[in-house]
C-alpha positions in Angstrom: -7.4 -18.6 10.4 -10.0 -15.9 11.2 -8.1 -13.2 9.2 -11.3 -11.3 8.3 -12.0 -10.7 12.0 -8.6 -9.1 12.5 -7.9 -7.2 9.3 -9.1 -7.0 5.7 -7.0 -7.5 2.6 -8.6 -6.8 -0.7 -7.0 -8.2 -3.9 -9.5 -6.5 -6.2 -8.4 -4.5 -9.2 -10.1 -1.4 -7.7 -7.6 1.5 -7.6 -9.4 3.4 -4.7 -9.5 1.5 -1.5 -11.1 2.9 1.6 -10.8 1.4 5.1 -14.2 1.0 6.8 -15.1 3.0 9.9 -13.0 1.9 12.9 -10.1 0.8 10.7 -7.1 2.4 9.1 -5.3 1.4 5.8 -1.7 0.0 5.7 0.4 -1.4 2.9 2.5 -4.3 4.0 5.7 -5.8 2.6 7.6 -5.1 -0.6 4.5 -6.0 -2.7 2.6 -3.3 -0.7 -0.4 -5.6 0.0 -3.3 -3.4 1.3 -4.9 -4.1 4.6 -7.5 -2.4 6.8 -6.4 -2.7 10.5 -8.6 -2.1 13.5 -7.8 1.3 14.9 -7.5 0.1 18.5 -4.5 -2.1 17.4 -2.4 1.0 16.7 -1.6 1.4 20.4 -0.7 -2.2 21.0 3.0 -2.7 21.8 3.5 -5.3 19.0 1.9 -3.1 16.4 4.0 -0.2 17.7 7.1 -2.2 16.9 5.9 -2.4 13.3 5.2 1.3 13.2 8.7 2.1 14.7 10.3 0.0 12.0 8.3 1.9 9.3 9.4 5.2 10.8 13.1 4.2 10.7 12.8 3.0 7.1 10.5 5.6 5.6 10.5 8.5 8.0 7.6 9.9 10.0 6.0 12.2 7.5 5.0 10.0 4.5 2.0 10.8 2.5 -0.9 8.3 2.2 -1.4 5.1 4.0 1.2 3.7 6.4 3.8 1.6 4.8 5.0 -1.4 6.9 8.3 -2.8 5.6 7.8 -6.2 7.3 6.8 -9.3 5.4 3.1 -10.1 5.2 3.6 -13.3 7.2 5.1 -11.4 10.1 2.2 -8.9 9.8 -0.3 -11.8 10.1 1.6 -13.1 13.1 1.5 -9.8 14.9 -2.3 -9.3 14.2 -2.9 -12.9 15.3 -1.1 -12.3 18.6 -2.9 -9.0 19.2 -6.2 -10.8 18.6 -5.3 -13.7 20.9 -4.4 -11.2 23.7 -7.7 -9.4 23.1 -9.7 -12.6 23.4 -7.7 -13.5 26.6 -8.6 -10.1 28.2 -12.3 -10.7 27.6 -12.4 -14.0 29.4 -13.8 -14.3 32.9 -11.4 -14.5 35.7 -12.4 -18.1 36.4 -10.0 -20.9 35.7 -10.7 -23.5 33.1 -10.5 -27.2 33.7 -11.6 -29.6 36.3 -11.6 -29.2 40.0 -11.4 -31.9 42.7 -13.0 -31.7 46.1 
């Protein structure tokens, strides 16, 4: 799995975590595992579903990083799906496979 290309999770003991440029921080799951997510993913419909779930559970005006109540496994699946669709959009319009004449 190319997790590092999609988002970053740091398990260090550092108390201050800063998302790199082009990313935003989120805490995921009951353990509040920290991730840095690509900013462009925030508008994706699948990620919007996670944000709506967070809004329902925690409200809209919460201080600090976004808290996503979903399990980490679901978060990984969402990010993997977003990444797969992003790769699909960057392919050429040509079909793959063999042609017969």
